MARROLO-37554 format. One record per atom (N, C-alpha, C): residue in three letters; atom name; x, y, z. Coordinates in pm, 1 decimal. Atoms other than C-alpha are relative to their C-alpha. Example, Ala and Ser with C-alpha at 12.3 -4.5 7.8 and 13.67 -1.06 7.14 Angstrom:
! residues 2
  rest  atom         x         y         z
   ALA     N      89.0    -119.0       0.0
   ALA    CA    1230.0    -450.0     780.0
   ALA     C      90.0     120.0       0.0
   SER     N     -82.0    -119.0      -6.0
   SER    CA    1367.0    -106.0     714.0
   SER     C     -77.0     109.0      73.0
//
This chain:
! residues 65
  rest  atom         x         y         z
   MET     N      44.5     -64.5     132.3
   MET    CA   -6138.9     -50.5   23264.3
   MET     C     138.6      15.5     -96.3
   GLU     N     -91.2     -12.9     101.7
   GLU    CA   -5939.9      27.7   22970.4
   GLU     C      -1.6     181.1      43.7
   THR     N     -34.8    -170.0      20.1
   THR    CA   -5773.0     418.1   22963.7
   THR     C     -20.9      44.7    -128.9
   PRO     N      57.0     -95.9     135.8
   PRO    CA   -5915.2     639.3   22644.2
   PRO     C     126.1      15.9     -62.2
   VAL     N    -104.2     -22.2     102.8
   VAL    CA   -5678.7     685.0   22383.4
   VAL     C     -36.2     144.1     -72.5
   VAL     N     -18.1    -149.3      27.3
   VAL    CA   -5574.5    1046.7   22323.8
   VAL     C      93.2      32.1     -75.3
   ASN     N     -84.4     -30.9     136.9
   ASN    CA   -5417.8    1163.2   22005.0
   ASN     C       7.5     116.1     -56.3
   ILE     N     -37.3    -163.3      23.1
   ILE    CA   -5430.3    1527.9   22040.2
   ILE     C      29.2      72.5      91.8
   GLY     N     -41.4     -87.9    -143.8
   GLY    CA   -5292.1    1786.7   22244.7
   GLY     C     -92.6     121.4      58.2
   PRO     N      67.7     -95.9     -84.6
   PRO    CA   -5416.3    2070.6   22468.6
   PRO     C     -22.3      96.8    -120.4
   ARG     N      19.2    -163.7     129.8
   ARG    CA   -5383.6    2322.8   22129.9
   ARG     C    -104.4     -59.2     -46.9
   GLU     N     126.0      30.4      99.9
   GLU    CA   -5588.9    2116.6   21901.8
   GLU     C    -120.8     -50.1      61.0
   ILE     N      99.9      -3.5     -95.4
   ILE    CA   -5839.2    2023.5   22207.6
   ILE     C     -78.1     165.8      -3.1
   ARG     N     116.4    -124.8     -11.8
   ARG    CA   -5924.9    2420.1   22229.6
   ARG     C      -5.5      52.3    -152.9
   LYS     N      63.4     -33.1     167.6
   LYS    CA   -5927.5    2443.3   21839.4
   LYS     C    -133.7     -40.3     -36.8
   ARG     N     127.6      57.7       4.8
   ARG    CA   -6153.0    2180.1   21842.7
   ARG     C    -153.9      66.6      63.5
   ARG     N     136.4     -73.7    -104.0
   ARG    CA   -6370.7    2314.7   22117.9
   ARG     C     -45.6     152.0     -38.1
   LEU     N      14.9    -119.8      62.3
   LEU    CA   -6344.2    2676.4   21961.0
   LEU     C     -71.7      11.4    -152.9
   MET     N     105.3      19.4     116.8
   MET    CA   -6500.5    2556.7   21640.3
   MET     C    -119.6     -38.7      -7.6
   GLY     N     147.2      77.7     -28.9
   GLY    CA   -6764.3    2358.8   21789.0
   GLY     C    -108.4     124.5      97.2
   ILE     N      22.8    -126.1     -36.0
   ILE    CA   -6841.3    2684.1   21993.0
   ILE     C     -78.9     113.3     -77.1
   VAL     N      34.4     -58.2     142.1
   VAL    CA   -6838.5    2892.5   21673.5
   VAL     C    -112.7     -34.1     -77.2
   ALA     N      68.3      50.1      50.5
   ALA    CA   -7033.1    2661.2   21478.4
   ALA     C    -146.7      39.6     124.0
   LEU     N     132.7     -10.7     -86.9
   LEU    CA   -7313.5    2656.3   21770.2
   LEU     C     -63.3     119.2     -10.7
   ALA     N      26.7    -138.1      56.3
   ALA    CA   -7328.1    3001.1   21754.0
   ALA     C     -51.6      78.6    -148.6
   VAL     N      44.2       2.1     127.8
   VAL    CA   -7366.0    3011.7   21393.3
   VAL     C    -144.3     -43.1     -37.2
   GLY     N     172.5      26.8      33.6
   GLY    CA   -7652.2    2780.1   21370.0
   GLY     C    -108.1      69.8      86.5
   VAL     N      85.3     -76.1     -80.0
   VAL    CA   -7830.8    2944.3   21661.5
   VAL     C     -99.4     103.4     -60.7
   ALA     N      19.1    -121.7      39.1
   ALA    CA   -7801.0    3255.4   21482.5
   ALA     C    -121.1     -16.5    -129.3
   LEU     N      49.1      -2.1     156.1
   LEU    CA   -7905.7    3117.4   21143.9
   LEU     C    -130.6     -82.9      37.3
   ALA     N     131.9      48.8     -41.2
   ALA    CA   -8205.8    2910.7   21294.6
   ALA     C     -74.0     131.2      39.2
   PHE     N      72.0    -147.7     -23.3
   PHE    CA   -8324.5    3261.2   21461.3
   PHE     C     -14.5      91.9    -113.8
   ALA     N      44.0     -81.4     167.6
   ALA    CA   -8302.0    3438.2   21134.4
   ALA     C    -105.6     -40.3     -87.2
   LEU     N     134.4      60.2     111.4
   LEU    CA   -8491.6    3172.4   20891.6
   LEU     C    -115.8      -4.6     122.7
   VAL     N     106.5      18.2     -58.5
   VAL    CA   -8759.1    3143.6   21173.1
   VAL     C     -67.3     126.5      40.6
   VAL     N      34.2    -158.2     -12.5
   VAL    CA   -8809.0    3532.7   21215.7
   VAL     C     -33.0      56.2    -130.9
   PHE     N      78.9       2.8     149.4
   PHE    CA   -8831.1    3557.8   20842.8
   PHE     C     -58.5     -81.2     -68.9
   GLN     N     106.8     160.4      55.8
   GLN    CA   -9062.0    3275.5   20799.9
   GLN     C      37.1     -33.6    -172.6
   SER     N     -43.8      46.8     140.7
   SER    CA   -8842.4    3135.9   20534.2
   SER     C     -80.6    -134.2      17.9
   PRO     N      73.3     121.0      30.6
   PRO    CA   -8985.7    2817.9   20391.2
   PRO     C     113.1    -137.4      58.7
   ARG     N     -52.8     139.5    -101.7
   ARG    CA   -8918.6    2469.1   20602.6
   ARG     C     132.3     -66.7     -86.9
   LEU     N     -98.0     116.8      74.7
   LEU    CA   -8696.8    2309.0   20322.6
   LEU     C     150.9     109.0      28.8
   LEU     N    -121.9     -92.4     -33.0
   LEU    CA   -8441.5    2636.3   20345.9
   LEU     C      17.2      -9.8     128.7
   ARG     N     -14.0      35.9    -175.7
   ARG    CA   -8431.6    2538.2   20747.5
   ARG     C     108.0    -109.9      -6.5
   LEU     N     -75.0      91.4       7.0
   LEU    CA   -8237.8    2255.9   20653.3
   LEU     C     134.5       5.6      -2.8
   LEU     N    -124.5     -61.8      40.6
   LEU    CA   -7953.2    2464.8   20582.6
   LEU     C      53.1      31.0     175.2
   ILE     N      -5.9     -16.6    -121.2
   ILE    CA   -7946.6    2463.7   20998.0
   ILE     C      84.5    -107.6      28.5
   PHE     N     -41.4     120.7     -54.2
   PHE    CA   -7825.6    2119.2   21004.9
   PHE     C     161.6       4.2     -39.7
   PHE     N    -123.6     -30.8      48.8
   PHE    CA   -7468.3    2193.2   20848.0
   PHE     C      36.6      40.9     133.2
   PRO     N     -73.5     -76.1    -131.6
   PRO    CA   -7361.6    2449.4   21162.3
   PRO     C      22.6    -122.0     124.5
   ILE     N      18.5      91.3    -104.2
   ILE    CA   -7509.6    2220.8   21411.7
   ILE     C      91.5    -126.7      16.0
   TRP     N    -111.2     157.8      -7.3
   TRP    CA   -7323.6    1893.5   21289.1
   TRP     C     104.1      85.4      13.7
   MET     N    -120.7     -34.8     -12.4
   MET    CA   -7025.0    2087.2   21278.2
   MET     C      78.8      35.2     140.1
   ALA     N     -14.8     -86.3    -164.2
   ALA    CA   -7058.7    2244.3   21634.8
   ALA     C      -9.6    -180.6      61.0
   GLY     N       4.9     141.4     -94.5
   GLY    CA   -7127.7    1851.5   21755.9
   GLY     C      87.2    -114.0     -55.4
   LEU     N    -149.7      95.0      22.7
   LEU    CA   -6838.3    1692.7   21572.2
   LEU     C     137.9      80.2      86.8
   GLY     N    -129.3     -59.8     -73.2
   GLY    CA   -6601.7    1979.9   21745.0
   GLY     C      -7.9     -12.8     152.2
   LEU     N     -13.2     -32.6    -175.2
   LEU    CA   -6724.0    1978.0   22099.0
   LEU     C     -38.0    -170.0      52.4
   PHE     N     -53.8     165.6     -38.5
   PHE    CA   -6743.4    1579.3   22093.9
   PHE     C     118.6     -60.1     -17.6
   GLN     N    -109.8      15.4      11.9
   GLN    CA   -6419.1    1569.9   21966.9
   GLN     C      95.5      85.2     118.5
   ALA     N     -71.9     -69.1    -108.8
   ALA    CA   -6292.9    1782.9   22210.8
   ALA     C      -2.9     -80.0     151.2
   ARG     N      57.4      14.9    -120.4
   ARG    CA   -6481.6    1634.3   22478.8
   ARG     C     135.9    -153.7      49.5
   GLU     N     -81.1     150.7      -0.7
   GLU    CA   -6302.6    1258.4   22382.1
   GLU     C     119.0      14.7      -7.9
   LYS     N    -134.8     -10.0      17.4
   LYS    CA   -5985.8    1397.1   22272.5
   LYS     C      57.1    -115.3    -125.0
   THR     N     -48.5      79.0     156.1
   THR    CA   -5963.3    1220.6   21925.9
   THR     C     -25.8      52.7     -96.6
//
Protein backbone atom coordinates (compact mmCIF):
# COMPACT_ATOMS: atom_id res chain seq x y z
CA MET A 1 0.00 0.00 0.00
CA GLU A 2 1.06 3.54 -0.67
CA THR A 3 1.51 5.96 2.17
CA PRO A 4 -0.79 8.97 1.92
CA VAL A 5 0.72 12.31 1.00
CA VAL A 6 0.55 14.77 3.89
CA ASN A 7 1.03 18.35 2.77
CA ILE A 8 -0.13 20.31 5.84
CA GLY A 9 1.23 20.46 9.34
CA PRO A 10 -0.48 19.97 12.70
CA ARG A 11 -1.28 23.68 13.07
CA GLU A 12 -3.08 23.84 9.73
CA ILE A 13 -4.94 20.59 10.52
CA ARG A 14 -6.23 22.20 13.74
CA LYS A 15 -7.29 25.33 11.84
CA ARG A 16 -9.22 23.31 9.26
CA ARG A 17 -10.85 21.13 11.90
CA LEU A 18 -11.90 24.24 13.85
CA MET A 19 -13.27 25.84 10.69
CA GLY A 20 -15.24 22.68 9.99
CA ILE A 21 -16.69 22.51 13.49
CA VAL A 22 -17.64 26.20 13.50
CA ALA A 23 -19.22 25.97 10.05
CA LEU A 24 -21.16 22.87 11.13
CA ALA A 25 -22.46 24.68 14.21
CA VAL A 26 -23.48 27.68 12.09
CA GLY A 27 -25.22 25.40 9.60
CA VAL A 28 -27.14 23.53 12.28
CA ALA A 29 -28.15 26.78 14.02
CA LEU A 30 -29.22 28.30 10.70
CA ALA A 31 -31.23 25.21 9.79
CA PHE A 32 -32.92 25.22 13.17
CA ALA A 33 -33.79 28.91 12.92
CA LEU A 34 -35.13 28.60 9.38
CA VAL A 35 -37.37 25.67 10.33
CA VAL A 36 -38.60 27.25 13.57
CA PHE A 37 -39.50 30.51 11.82
CA GLN A 38 -41.10 28.56 8.94
CA SER A 39 -39.08 30.27 6.24
CA PRO A 40 -39.75 29.45 2.57
CA ARG A 41 -38.08 26.31 1.27
CA LEU A 42 -36.03 28.23 -1.26
CA LEU A 43 -34.50 30.33 1.53
CA ARG A 44 -33.50 27.13 3.32
CA LEU A 45 -30.96 26.52 0.56
CA LEU A 46 -28.72 28.89 2.52
CA ILE A 47 -27.92 25.92 4.73
CA PHE A 48 -25.89 24.45 1.88
CA PHE A 49 -22.96 26.87 2.20
CA PRO A 50 -22.00 26.42 5.87
CA ILE A 51 -22.56 22.66 5.65
CA TRP A 52 -20.38 22.54 2.54
CA MET A 53 -17.64 24.50 4.31
CA ALA A 54 -17.92 22.15 7.29
CA GLY A 55 -17.48 19.14 5.05
CA LEU A 56 -14.45 20.66 3.35
CA GLY A 57 -12.76 21.59 6.61
CA LEU A 58 -13.40 18.30 8.37
CA PHE A 59 -12.48 16.09 5.40
CA GLN A 60 -9.30 18.08 4.73
CA ALA A 61 -8.31 17.83 8.38
CA ARG A 62 -8.92 14.09 8.38
CA GLU A 63 -7.04 13.45 5.14
CA LYS A 64 -4.29 16.01 5.96
CA THR A 65 -4.48 17.63 2.53
